[in-house]
PDB file of N, H, CA, C and O in Angstrom:
ATOM      1  N   UNK A   1      19.697   7.219   9.775  1.00  0.00           N
ATOM      2  CA  UNK A   1      18.897   5.991  10.132  1.00  0.00           C
ATOM      3  C   UNK A   1      18.105   6.328  11.314  1.00  0.00           C
ATOM      4  O   UNK A   1      18.658   6.816  12.300  1.00  0.00           O
ATOM      5  N   UNK A   2      16.785   6.091  11.281  1.00  0.00           N
ATOM      6  H   UNK A   2      16.336   5.696  10.480  1.00  0.00           H
ATOM      7  CA  UNK A   2      15.879   6.234  12.409  1.00  0.00           C
ATOM      8  C   UNK A   2      16.013   4.966  13.239  1.00  0.00           C
ATOM      9  O   UNK A   2      16.124   3.893  12.646  1.00  0.00           O
ATOM     10  N   UNK A   3      16.010   5.010  14.550  1.00  0.00           N
ATOM     11  H   UNK A   3      15.920   5.882  15.032  1.00  0.00           H
ATOM     12  CA  UNK A   3      15.954   3.875  15.391  1.00  0.00           C
ATOM     13  C   UNK A   3      14.656   3.902  16.278  1.00  0.00           C
ATOM     14  O   UNK A   3      14.343   4.871  16.969  1.00  0.00           O
ATOM     15  N   UNK A   4      13.948   2.760  16.186  1.00  0.00           N
ATOM     16  H   UNK A   4      14.203   1.973  15.624  1.00  0.00           H
ATOM     17  CA  UNK A   4      12.689   2.655  17.042  1.00  0.00           C
ATOM     18  C   UNK A   4      12.962   1.611  18.096  1.00  0.00           C
ATOM     19  O   UNK A   4      13.384   0.504  17.763  1.00  0.00           O
ATOM     20  N   UNK A   5      12.744   1.915  19.318  1.00  0.00           N
ATOM     21  H   UNK A   5      12.401   2.814  19.589  1.00  0.00           H
ATOM     22  CA  UNK A   5      12.989   1.061  20.435  1.00  0.00           C
ATOM     23  C   UNK A   5      11.570   0.299  20.631  1.00  0.00           C
ATOM     24  O   UNK A   5      10.500   0.905  20.589  1.00  0.00           O
ATOM     25  N   UNK A   6      11.671  -0.975  20.829  1.00  0.00           N
ATOM     26  H   UNK A   6      12.541  -1.467  20.862  1.00  0.00           H
ATOM     27  CA  UNK A   6      10.528  -1.725  21.112  1.00  0.00           C
ATOM     28  C   UNK A   6      10.040  -1.627  22.603  1.00  0.00           C
ATOM     29  O   UNK A   6      10.829  -1.756  23.539  1.00  0.00           O
ATOM     30  N   UNK A   7       8.775  -1.406  22.765  1.00  0.00           N
ATOM     31  H   UNK A   7       8.134  -1.302  22.005  1.00  0.00           H
ATOM     32  CA  UNK A   7       8.260  -1.394  24.243  1.00  0.00           C
ATOM     33  C   UNK A   7       7.720  -2.819  24.408  1.00  0.00           C
ATOM     34  O   UNK A   7       7.643  -3.229  25.566  1.00  0.00           O
ATOM     35  N   UNK A   8       7.325  -3.653  23.387  1.00  0.00           N
ATOM     36  H   UNK A   8       7.388  -3.320  22.447  1.00  0.00           H
ATOM     37  CA  UNK A   8       6.845  -4.831  23.590  1.00  0.00           C
ATOM     38  C   UNK A   8       7.773  -5.790  22.668  1.00  0.00           C
ATOM     39  O   UNK A   8       8.840  -5.379  22.211  1.00  0.00           O
ATOM     40  N   UNK A   9       7.334  -6.969  22.454  1.00  0.00           N
ATOM     41  H   UNK A   9       6.467  -7.303  22.825  1.00  0.00           H
ATOM     42  CA  UNK A   9       8.064  -7.962  21.720  1.00  0.00           C
ATOM     43  C   UNK A   9       8.252  -7.619  20.147  1.00  0.00           C
ATOM     44  O   UNK A   9       9.213  -8.067  19.521  1.00  0.00           O
ATOM     45  N   UNK A  10       7.273  -6.796  19.556  1.00  0.00           N
ATOM     46  H   UNK A  10       6.493  -6.431  20.064  1.00  0.00           H
ATOM     47  CA  UNK A  10       7.269  -6.491  18.233  1.00  0.00           C
ATOM     48  C   UNK A  10       6.518  -5.192  18.074  1.00  0.00           C
ATOM     49  O   UNK A  10       5.868  -4.702  18.997  1.00  0.00           O
ATOM     50  N   UNK A  11       6.620  -4.680  16.944  1.00  0.00           N
ATOM     51  H   UNK A  11       7.148  -5.079  16.194  1.00  0.00           H
ATOM     52  CA  UNK A  11       5.813  -3.515  16.406  1.00  0.00           C
ATOM     53  C   UNK A  11       5.389  -3.842  15.016  1.00  0.00           C
ATOM     54  O   UNK A  11       6.127  -4.548  14.329  1.00  0.00           O
ATOM     55  N   UNK A  12       4.259  -3.388  14.540  1.00  0.00           N
ATOM     56  H   UNK A  12       3.660  -2.814  15.098  1.00  0.00           H
ATOM     57  CA  UNK A  12       3.679  -3.768  13.242  1.00  0.00           C
ATOM     58  C   UNK A  12       4.218  -2.665  12.304  1.00  0.00           C
ATOM     59  O   UNK A  12       4.411  -1.517  12.703  1.00  0.00           O
ATOM     60  N   UNK A  13       4.446  -3.062  11.061  1.00  0.00           N
ATOM     61  H   UNK A  13       4.289  -3.995  10.736  1.00  0.00           H
ATOM     62  CA  UNK A  13       5.054  -2.261   9.982  1.00  0.00           C
ATOM     63  C   UNK A  13       4.402  -0.874   9.898  1.00  0.00           C
ATOM     64  O   UNK A  13       5.051   0.170   9.830  1.00  0.00           O
ATOM     65  N   UNK A  14       3.193  -0.945   9.907  1.00  0.00           N
ATOM     66  H   UNK A  14       2.666  -1.793   9.963  1.00  0.00           H
ATOM     67  CA  UNK A  14       2.466   0.478   9.657  1.00  0.00           C
ATOM     68  C   UNK A  14       2.682   1.323  10.885  1.00  0.00           C
ATOM     69  O   UNK A  14       2.868   2.531  10.736  1.00  0.00           O
ATOM     70  N   UNK A  15       2.674   0.767  12.127  1.00  0.00           N
ATOM     71  H   UNK A  15       2.524  -0.215  12.248  1.00  0.00           H
ATOM     72  CA  UNK A  15       3.037   1.634  13.238  1.00  0.00           C
ATOM     73  C   UNK A  15       4.465   2.179  13.291  1.00  0.00           C
ATOM     74  O   UNK A  15       4.760   3.266  13.789  1.00  0.00           O
ATOM     75  N   UNK A  16       5.266   1.378  12.767  1.00  0.00           N
ATOM     76  H   UNK A  16       5.026   0.495  12.362  1.00  0.00           H
ATOM     77  CA  UNK A  16       6.783   1.708  12.661  1.00  0.00           C
ATOM     78  C   UNK A  16       6.942   2.903  11.665  1.00  0.00           C
ATOM     79  O   UNK A  16       7.665   3.861  11.940  1.00  0.00           O
ATOM     80  N   UNK A  17       6.265   2.812  10.538  1.00  0.00           N
ATOM     81  H   UNK A  17       5.678   2.034  10.315  1.00  0.00           H
ATOM     82  CA  UNK A  17       6.322   3.845   9.511  1.00  0.00           C
ATOM     83  C   UNK A  17       5.750   5.169  10.038  1.00  0.00           C
ATOM     84  O   UNK A  17       6.289   6.230   9.723  1.00  0.00           O
ATOM     85  N   UNK A  18       4.711   5.132  10.805  1.00  0.00           N
ATOM     86  H   UNK A  18       4.273   4.271  11.061  1.00  0.00           H
ATOM     87  CA  UNK A  18       4.186   6.291  11.340  1.00  0.00           C
ATOM     88  C   UNK A  18       5.045   6.803  12.596  1.00  0.00           C
ATOM     89  O   UNK A  18       5.146   8.011  12.812  1.00  0.00           O
ATOM     90  N   UNK A  19       5.619   5.912  13.363  1.00  0.00           N
ATOM     91  H   UNK A  19       5.537   4.931  13.188  1.00  0.00           H
ATOM     92  CA  UNK A  19       6.435   6.387  14.438  1.00  0.00           C
ATOM     93  C   UNK A  19       7.714   7.099  13.930  1.00  0.00           C
ATOM     94  O   UNK A  19       8.244   8.005  14.573  1.00  0.00           O
ATOM     95  N   UNK A  20       8.178   6.647  12.755  1.00  0.00           N
ATOM     96  H   UNK A  20       7.748   5.910  12.233  1.00  0.00           H
ATOM     97  CA  UNK A  20       9.421   7.240  12.230  1.00  0.00           C
ATOM     98  C   UNK A  20       9.136   8.495  11.412  1.00  0.00           C
ATOM     99  O   UNK A  20      10.063   9.152  10.940  1.00  0.00           O
ATOM    100  N   UNK A  21       7.789   8.848  11.235  1.00  0.00           N
ATOM    101  H   UNK A  21       7.035   8.314  11.618  1.00  0.00           H
ATOM    102  CA  UNK A  21       7.282  10.023  10.491  1.00  0.00           C
ATOM    103  C   UNK A  21       7.407   9.831   9.057  1.00  0.00           C
ATOM    104  O   UNK A  21       7.402  10.827   8.333  1.00  0.00           O
ATOM    105  N   UNK A  22       7.525   8.578   8.525  1.00  0.00           N
ATOM    106  H   UNK A  22       7.529   7.769   9.113  1.00  0.00           H
ATOM    107  CA  UNK A  22       7.471   8.228   7.051  1.00  0.00           C
ATOM    108  C   UNK A  22       6.154   8.072   6.455  1.00  0.00           C
ATOM    109  O   UNK A  22       5.955   8.174   5.244  1.00  0.00           O
ATOM    110  N   UNK A  23       5.218   7.813   7.356  1.00  0.00           N
ATOM    111  H   UNK A  23       5.379   7.730   8.340  1.00  0.00           H
ATOM    112  CA  UNK A  23       3.784   7.766   6.908  1.00  0.00           C
ATOM    113  C   UNK A  23       2.877   8.512   7.812  1.00  0.00           C
ATOM    114  O   UNK A  23       2.958   8.289   9.020  1.00  0.00           O
ATOM    115  N   UNK A  24       1.954   9.441   7.322  1.00  0.00           N
ATOM    116  H   UNK A  24       1.888   9.622   6.341  1.00  0.00           H
ATOM    117  CA  UNK A  24       1.140  10.283   8.092  1.00  0.00           C
ATOM    118  C   UNK A  24       0.078   9.598   8.719  1.00  0.00           C
ATOM    119  O   UNK A  24      -0.394  10.036   9.768  1.00  0.00           O
ATOM    120  N   UNK A  25      -0.419   8.397   8.100  1.00  0.00           N
ATOM    121  H   UNK A  25      -0.036   8.041   7.248  1.00  0.00           H
ATOM    122  CA  UNK A  25      -1.557   7.695   8.499  1.00  0.00           C
ATOM    123  C   UNK A  25      -1.419   6.136   8.285  1.00  0.00           C
ATOM    124  O   UNK A  25      -0.539   5.651   7.574  1.00  0.00           O
ATOM    125  N   UNK A  26      -2.242   5.494   8.873  1.00  0.00           N
ATOM    126  H   UNK A  26      -2.957   5.888   9.450  1.00  0.00           H
ATOM    127  CA  UNK A  26      -2.235   4.015   8.587  1.00  0.00           C
ATOM    128  C   UNK A  26      -2.621   3.740   7.203  1.00  0.00           C
ATOM    129  O   UNK A  26      -2.128   2.752   6.657  1.00  0.00           O
ATOM    130  N   UNK A  27      -3.399   4.449   6.599  1.00  0.00           N
ATOM    131  H   UNK A  27      -3.800   5.251   7.042  1.00  0.00           H
ATOM    132  CA  UNK A  27      -3.869   4.334   5.178  1.00  0.00           C
ATOM    133  C   UNK A  27      -2.718   4.527   4.351  1.00  0.00           C
ATOM    134  O   UNK A  27      -2.520   3.689   3.472  1.00  0.00           O
ATOM    135  N   UNK A  28      -1.838   5.587   4.490  1.00  0.00           N
ATOM    136  H   UNK A  28      -1.999   6.268   5.205  1.00  0.00           H
ATOM    137  CA  UNK A  28      -0.680   5.800   3.733  1.00  0.00           C
ATOM    138  C   UNK A  28       0.293   4.667   3.876  1.00  0.00           C
ATOM    139  O   UNK A  28       0.918   4.274   2.891  1.00  0.00           O
ATOM    140  N   UNK A  29       0.462   4.078   5.163  1.00  0.00           N
ATOM    141  H   UNK A  29      -0.045   4.398   5.963  1.00  0.00           H
ATOM    142  CA  UNK A  29       1.345   2.870   5.245  1.00  0.00           C
ATOM    143  C   UNK A  29       0.737   1.721   4.573  1.00  0.00           C
ATOM    144  O   UNK A  29       1.449   0.935   3.950  1.00  0.00           O
ATOM    145  N   UNK A  30      -0.561   1.565   4.659  1.00  0.00           N
ATOM    146  H   UNK A  30      -1.140   2.204   5.165  1.00  0.00           H
ATOM    147  CA  UNK A  30      -1.138   0.360   3.905  1.00  0.00           C
ATOM    148  C   UNK A  30      -0.884   0.368   2.411  1.00  0.00           C
ATOM    149  O   UNK A  30      -0.536  -0.655   1.820  1.00  0.00           O
ATOM    150  N   UNK A  31      -1.053   1.479   1.837  1.00  0.00           N
ATOM    151  H   UNK A  31      -1.336   2.309   2.317  1.00  0.00           H
ATOM    152  CA  UNK A  31      -0.864   1.565   0.393  1.00  0.00           C
ATOM    153  C   UNK A  31       0.577   1.593   0.046  1.00  0.00           C
ATOM    154  O   UNK A  31       0.915   1.115  -1.037  1.00  0.00           O
ATOM    155  N   UNK A  32       1.431   2.080   0.814  1.00  0.00           N
ATOM    156  H   UNK A  32       1.156   2.469   1.693  1.00  0.00           H
ATOM    157  CA  UNK A  32       2.827   1.964   0.535  1.00  0.00           C
ATOM    158  C   UNK A  32       3.313   0.381   0.552  1.00  0.00           C
ATOM    159  O   UNK A  32       4.081  -0.091  -0.287  1.00  0.00           O
ATOM    160  N   UNK A  33       2.795  -0.277   1.536  1.00  0.00           N
ATOM    161  H   UNK A  33       2.171   0.106   2.218  1.00  0.00           H
ATOM    162  CA  UNK A  33       3.103  -1.711   1.593  1.00  0.00           C
ATOM    163  C   UNK A  33       2.395  -2.495   0.413  1.00  0.00           C
ATOM    164  O   UNK A  33       3.002  -3.362  -0.216  1.00  0.00           O
ATOM    165  N   UNK A  34       1.211  -2.184   0.170  1.00  0.00           N
ATOM    166  H   UNK A  34       0.718  -1.480   0.681  1.00  0.00           H
ATOM    167  CA  UNK A  34       0.476  -2.904  -0.908  1.00  0.00           C
ATOM    168  C   UNK A  34       1.079  -2.647  -2.268  1.00  0.00           C
ATOM    169  O   UNK A  34       1.038  -3.499  -3.156  1.00  0.00           O
ATOM    170  N   UNK A  35       1.665  -1.407  -2.428  1.00  0.00           N
ATOM    171  H   UNK A  35       1.699  -0.716  -1.706  1.00  0.00           H
ATOM    172  CA  UNK A  35       2.368  -1.118  -3.767  1.00  0.00           C
ATOM    173  C   UNK A  35       3.750  -1.612  -3.826  1.00  0.00           C
ATOM    174  O   UNK A  35       4.444  -1.343  -4.806  1.00  0.00           O
ATOM    175  N   UNK A  36       4.237  -2.367  -2.776  1.00  0.00           N
ATOM    176  H   UNK A  36       3.673  -2.585  -1.980  1.00  0.00           H
ATOM    177  CA  UNK A  36       5.543  -2.936  -2.855  1.00  0.00           C
ATOM    178  C   UNK A  36       6.681  -1.903  -2.744  1.00  0.00           C
ATOM    179  O   UNK A  36       7.748  -2.089  -3.329  1.00  0.00           O
ATOM    180  N   UNK A  37       6.436  -0.777  -1.964  1.00  0.00           N
ATOM    181  H   UNK A  37       5.569  -0.627  -1.490  1.00  0.00           H
ATOM    182  CA  UNK A  37       7.428   0.221  -1.756  1.00  0.00           C
ATOM    183  C   UNK A  37       8.144   0.069  -0.562  1.00  0.00           C
ATOM    184  O   UNK A  37       9.082   0.843  -0.374  1.00  0.00           O
ATOM    185  N   UNK A  38       7.859  -0.859   0.362  1.00  0.00           N
ATOM    186  H   UNK A  38       7.096  -1.488   0.210  1.00  0.00           H
ATOM    187  CA  UNK A  38       8.573  -1.076   1.615  1.00  0.00           C
ATOM    188  C   UNK A  38       9.232  -2.479   1.693  1.00  0.00           C
ATOM    189  O   UNK A  38       8.689  -3.530   1.353  1.00  0.00           O
ATOM    190  N   UNK A  39      10.541  -2.330   2.216  1.00  0.00           N
ATOM    191  H   UNK A  39      10.982  -1.476   2.493  1.00  0.00           H
ATOM    192  CA  UNK A  39      11.244  -3.605   2.307  1.00  0.00           C
ATOM    193  C   UNK A  39      11.754  -3.823   3.744  1.00  0.00           C
ATOM    194  O   UNK A  39      12.133  -2.881   4.441  1.00  0.00           O
ATOM    195  N   UNK A  40      11.748  -5.069   4.147  1.00  0.00           N
ATOM    196  H   UNK A  40      11.440  -5.834   3.581  1.00  0.00           H
ATOM    197  CA  UNK A  40      12.243  -5.390   5.527  1.00  0.00           C
ATOM    198  C   UNK A  40      13.325  -6.387   5.276  1.00  0.00           C
ATOM    199  O   UNK A  40      13.144  -7.414   4.623  1.00  0.00           O
ATOM    200  N   UNK A  41      14.519  -6.021   5.851  1.00  0.00           N
ATOM    201  H   UNK A  41      14.666  -5.186   6.381  1.00  0.00           H
ATOM    202  CA  UNK A  41      15.697  -6.919   5.707  1.00  0.00           C
ATOM    203  C   UNK A  41      15.913  -7.228   4.244  1.00  0.00           C
ATOM    204  O   UNK A  41      16.218  -8.377   3.927  1.00  0.00           O
ATOM    205  N   UNK A  42      15.778  -6.296   3.340  1.00  0.00           N
ATOM    206  H   UNK A  42      15.530  -5.362   3.597  1.00  0.00           H
ATOM    207  CA  UNK A  42      16.084  -6.438   1.926  1.00  0.00           C
ATOM    208  C   UNK A  42      15.040  -7.118   1.171  1.00  0.00           C
ATOM    209  O   UNK A  42      15.214  -7.275  -0.037  1.00  0.00           O
ATOM    210  N   UNK A  43      13.864  -7.586   1.787  1.00  0.00           N
ATOM    211  H   UNK A  43      13.722  -7.458   2.769  1.00  0.00           H
ATOM    212  CA  UNK A  43      12.812  -8.270   0.985  1.00  0.00           C
ATOM    213  C   UNK A  43      11.584  -7.282   0.963  1.00  0.00           C
ATOM    214  O   UNK A  43      11.264  -6.639   1.962  1.00  0.00           O
ATOM    215  N   UNK A  44      10.903  -7.201  -0.266  1.00  0.00           N
ATOM    216  H   UNK A  44      11.163  -7.723  -1.078  1.00  0.00           H
ATOM    217  CA  UNK A  44       9.740  -6.426  -0.386  1.00  0.00           C
ATOM    218  C   UNK A  44       8.578  -7.037   0.584  1.00  0.00           C
ATOM    219  O   UNK A  44       8.425  -8.256   0.656  1.00  0.00           O
ATOM    220  N   UNK A  45       7.815  -6.179   1.283  1.00  0.00           N
ATOM    221  H   UNK A  45       7.939  -5.189   1.225  1.00  0.00           H
ATOM    222  CA  UNK A  45       6.830  -6.581   2.072  1.00  0.00           C
ATOM    223  C   UNK A  45       5.556  -5.993   1.615  1.00  0.00           C
ATOM    224  O   UNK A  45       5.520  -4.805   1.293  1.00  0.00           O
ATOM    225  N   UNK A  46       4.446  -6.788   1.562  1.00  0.00           N
ATOM    226  H   UNK A  46       4.476  -7.753   1.823  1.00  0.00           H
ATOM    227  CA  UNK A  46       3.176  -6.230   1.098  1.00  0.00           C
ATOM    228  C   UNK A  46       2.101  -6.114   2.034  1.00  0.00           C
ATOM    229  O   UNK A  46       0.967  -5.777   1.696  1.00  0.00           O
ATOM    230  N   UNK A  47       2.502  -6.441   3.427  1.00  0.00           N
ATOM    231  H   UNK A  47       3.423  -6.716   3.702  1.00  0.00           H
ATOM    232  CA  UNK A  47       1.431  -6.358   4.494  1.00  0.00           C
ATOM    233  C   UNK A  47       1.886  -5.343   5.489  1.00  0.00           C
ATOM    234  O   UNK A  47       3.003  -5.380   6.004  1.00  0.00           O
ATOM    235  N   UNK A  48       0.910  -4.359   5.764  1.00  0.00           N
ATOM    236  H   UNK A  48       0.003  -4.329   5.346  1.00  0.00           H
ATOM    237  CA  UNK A  48       1.375  -3.292   6.760  1.00  0.00           C
ATOM    238  C   UNK A  48       1.348  -3.815   8.144  1.00  0.00           C
ATOM    239  O   UNK A  48       1.899  -3.223   9.072  1.00  0.00           O
ATOM    240  N   UNK A  49       0.627  -5.063   8.292  1.00  0.00           N
ATOM    241  H   UNK A  49       0.180  -5.544   7.538  1.00  0.00           H
ATOM    242  CA  UNK A  49       0.464  -5.688   9.638  1.00  0.00           C
ATOM    243  C   UNK A  49       1.746  -6.578   9.991  1.00  0.00           C
ATOM    244  O   UNK A  49       1.791  -7.224  11.038  1.00  0.00           O
ATOM    245  N   UNK A  50       2.710  -6.574   9.122  1.00  0.00           N
ATOM    246  H   UNK A  50       2.673  -6.049   8.271  1.00  0.00           H
ATOM    247  CA  UNK A  50       3.811  -7.498   9.391  1.00  0.00           C
ATOM    248  C   UNK A  50       4.535  -7.071  10.749  1.00  0.00           C
ATOM    249  O   UNK A  50       4.736  -5.890  11.034  1.00  0.00           O
ATOM    250  N   UNK A  51       4.886  -8.090  11.517  1.00  0.00           N
ATOM    251  H   UNK A  51       4.722  -9.049  11.285  1.00  0.00           H
ATOM    252  CA  UNK A  51       5.399  -7.873  12.889  1.00  0.00           C
ATOM    253  C   UNK A  51       6.870  -7.744  12.745  1.00  0.00           C
ATOM    254  O   UNK A  51       7.553  -8.630  12.232  1.00  0.00           O
ATOM    255  N   UNK A  52       7.374  -6.569  13.228  1.00  0.00           N
ATOM    256  H   UNK A  52       6.818  -5.849  13.645  1.00  0.00           H
ATOM    257  CA  UNK A  52       8.813  -6.306  13.158  1.00  0.00           C
ATOM    258  C   UNK A  52       9.348  -6.587  14.483  1.00  0.00           C
ATOM    259  O   UNK A  52       8.705  -6.198  15.457  1.00  0.00           O
ATOM    260  N   UNK A  53      10.512  -7.252  14.652  1.00  0.00           N
ATOM    261  H   UNK A  53      11.035  -7.568  13.860  1.00  0.00           H
ATOM    262  CA  UNK A  53      11.110  -7.691  15.887  1.00  0.00           C
ATOM    263  C   UNK A  53      12.666  -6.895  15.904  1.00  0.00           C
ATOM    264  O   UNK A  53      13.107  -6.189  14.997  1.00  0.00           O
ATOM    265  N   UNK A  54      13.318  -7.211  17.145  1.00  0.00           N
ATOM    266  H   UNK A  54      12.960  -7.784  17.883  1.00  0.00           H
ATOM    267  CA  UNK A  54      14.611  -6.732  17.253  1.00  0.00           C
ATOM    268  C   UNK A  54      15.477  -7.124  16.218  1.00  0.00           C
ATOM    269  O   UNK A  54      15.541  -8.298  15.854  1.00  0.00           O
ATOM    270  N   UNK A  55      16.292  -6.032  15.613  1.00  0.00           N
ATOM    271  H   UNK A  55      16.240  -5.079  15.909  1.00  0.00           H
ATOM    272  CA  UNK A  55      17.203  -6.338  14.453  1.00  0.00           C
ATOM    273  C   UNK A  55      16.661  -6.128  13.152  1.00  0.00           C
ATOM    274  O   UNK A  55      17.438  -5.982  12.209  1.00  0.00           O
ATOM    275  N   UNK A  56      15.378  -6.092  12.973  1.00  0.00           N
ATOM    276  H   UNK A  56      14.747  -6.211  13.740  1.00  0.00           H
ATOM    277  CA  UNK A  56      14.855  -5.822  11.665  1.00  0.00           C
ATOM    278  C   UNK A  56      15.247  -4.442  11.124  1.00  0.00           C
ATOM    279  O   UNK A  56      15.437  -3.494  11.885  1.00  0.00           O
ATOM    280  N   UNK A  57      15.370  -4.346   9.715  1.00  0.00           N
ATOM    281  H   UNK A  57      15.215  -5.116   9.097  1.00  0.00           H
ATOM    282  CA  UNK A  57      15.702  -3.097   9.213  1.00  0.00           C
ATOM    283  C   UNK A  57      14.645  -2.867   8.068  1.00  0.00           C
ATOM    284  O   UNK A  57      14.466  -3.686   7.166  1.00  0.00           O
ATOM    285  N   UNK A  58      13.971  -1.692   8.183  1.00  0.00           N
ATOM    286  H   UNK A  58      14.116  -1.026   8.915  1.00  0.00           H
ATOM    287  CA  UNK A  58      12.929  -1.354   7.211  1.00  0.00           C
ATOM    288  C   UNK A  58      13.420  -0.273   6.273  1.00  0.00           C
ATOM    289  O   UNK A  58      14.140   0.589   6.777  1.00  0.00           O
ATOM    290  N   UNK A  59      13.147  -0.193   5.024  1.00  0.00           N
ATOM    291  H   UNK A  59      12.563  -0.893   4.615  1.00  0.00           H
ATOM    292  CA  UNK A  59      13.520   0.753   4.115  1.00  0.00           C
ATOM    293  C   UNK A  59      12.246   1.244   3.336  1.00  0.00           C
ATOM    294  O   UNK A  59      11.470   0.451   2.802  1.00  0.00           O
ATOM    295  N   UNK A  60      12.092   2.557   3.310  1.00  0.00           N
ATOM    296  H   UNK A  60      12.722   3.201   3.743  1.00  0.00           H
ATOM    297  CA  UNK A  60      10.977   3.138   2.631  1.00  0.00           C
ATOM    298  C   UNK A  60      11.306   4.564   2.202  1.00  0.00           C
ATOM    299  O   UNK A  60      11.759   5.319   3.062  1.00  0.00           O
ATOM    300  N   UNK A  61      11.129   5.000   0.984  1.00  0.00           N
ATOM    301  H   UNK A  61      10.762   4.387   0.285  1.00  0.00           H
ATOM    302  CA  UNK A  61      11.379   6.373   0.448  1.00  0.00           C
ATOM    303  C   UNK A  61      12.834   6.733   0.642  1.00  0.00           C
ATOM    304  O   UNK A  61      13.157   7.903   0.847  1.00  0.00           O
ATOM    305  N   UNK A  62      13.722   5.753   0.581  1.00  0.00           N
ATOM    306  H   UNK A  62      13.460   4.803   0.414  1.00  0.00           H
ATOM    307  CA  UNK A  62      15.132   5.996   0.689  1.00  0.00           C
ATOM    308  C   UNK A  62      15.548   6.253   2.183  1.00  0.00           C
ATOM    309  O   UNK A  62      16.690   6.635   2.439  1.00  0.00           O
ATOM    310  N   UNK A  63      14.625   6.043   3.153  1.00  0.00           N
ATOM    311  H   UNK A  63      13.698   5.732   2.945  1.00  0.00           H
ATOM    312  CA  UNK A  63      14.959   6.157   4.588  1.00  0.00           C
ATOM    313  C   UNK A  63      15.080   4.708   5.111  1.00  0.00           C
ATOM    314  O   UNK A  63      14.487   3.757   4.602  1.00  0.00           O
ATOM    315  N   UNK A  64      15.904   4.633   6.177  1.00  0.00           N
ATOM    316  H   UNK A  64      16.385   5.406   6.591  1.00  0.00           H
ATOM    317  CA  UNK A  64      16.068   3.316   6.792  1.00  0.00           C
ATOM    318  C   UNK A  64      15.682   3.522   8.257  1.00  0.00           C
ATOM    319  O   UNK A  64      15.996   4.535   8.882  1.00  0.00           O
ATOM    320  N   UNK A  65      14.986   2.505   8.767  1.00  0.00           N
ATOM    321  H   UNK A  65      14.731   1.682   8.259  1.00  0.00           H
ATOM    322  CA  UNK A  65      14.460   2.376  10.143  1.00  0.00           C
ATOM    323  C   UNK A  65      15.071   1.084  10.676  1.00  0.00           C
ATOM    324  O   UNK A  65      14.996   0.032  10.040  1.00  0.00           O
ATOM    325  N   UNK A  66      15.702   1.191  11.907  1.00  0.00           N
ATOM    326  H   UNK A  66      15.763   2.045  12.424  1.00  0.00           H
ATOM    327  CA  UNK A  66      16.194  -0.033  12.499  1.00  0.00           C
ATOM    328  C   UNK A  66      15.380  -0.224  13.861  1.00  0.00           C
ATOM    329  O   UNK A  66      15.167   0.691  14.657  1.00  0.00           O
ATOM    330  N   UNK A  67      14.952  -1.559  14.015  1.00  0.00           N
ATOM    331  H   UNK A  67      15.125  -2.302  13.369  1.00  0.00           H
ATOM    332  CA  UNK A  67      14.113  -1.840  15.180  1.00  0.00           C
ATOM    333  C   UNK A  67      15.153  -2.424  16.188  1.00  0.00           C
ATOM    334  O   UNK A  67      15.983  -3.264  15.842  1.00  0.00           O
ATOM    335  N   UNK A  68      15.063  -1.954  17.387  1.00  0.00           N
ATOM    336  H   UNK A  68      14.389  -1.271  17.668  1.00  0.00           H
ATOM    337  CA  UNK A  68      15.886  -2.420  18.453  1.00  0.00           C
ATOM    338  C   UNK A  68      15.099  -2.710  19.768  1.00  0.00           C
ATOM    339  O   UNK A  68      14.056  -2.090  19.974  1.00  0.00           O
ATOM    340  N   UNK A  69      15.505  -3.525  20.565  1.00  0.00           N
ATOM    341  H   UNK A  69      16.352  -4.029  20.398  1.00  0.00           H
ATOM    342  CA  UNK A  69      14.787  -3.985  21.861  1.00  0.00           C
ATOM    343  C   UNK A  69      15.168  -2.841  22.884  1.00  0.00           C
ATOM    344  O   UNK A  69      14.756  -2.886  24.043  1.00  0.00           O
TER     345      UNK A  69
END
């Protein structure tokens, strides 16, 4: 499980995927979300701009990212 520490109150989904190395670009993150391949807290997310906050858990390509403060 990859852990991403927040520097602000939130991080956008696309930025989190790139920071964790699961997406090489914002375009890749955008298509992953649009295609319904990403889930946040167990729910499919279709917006790469979704704001993630402390405690959120993202799953993509069988990998998990936890967002912490």
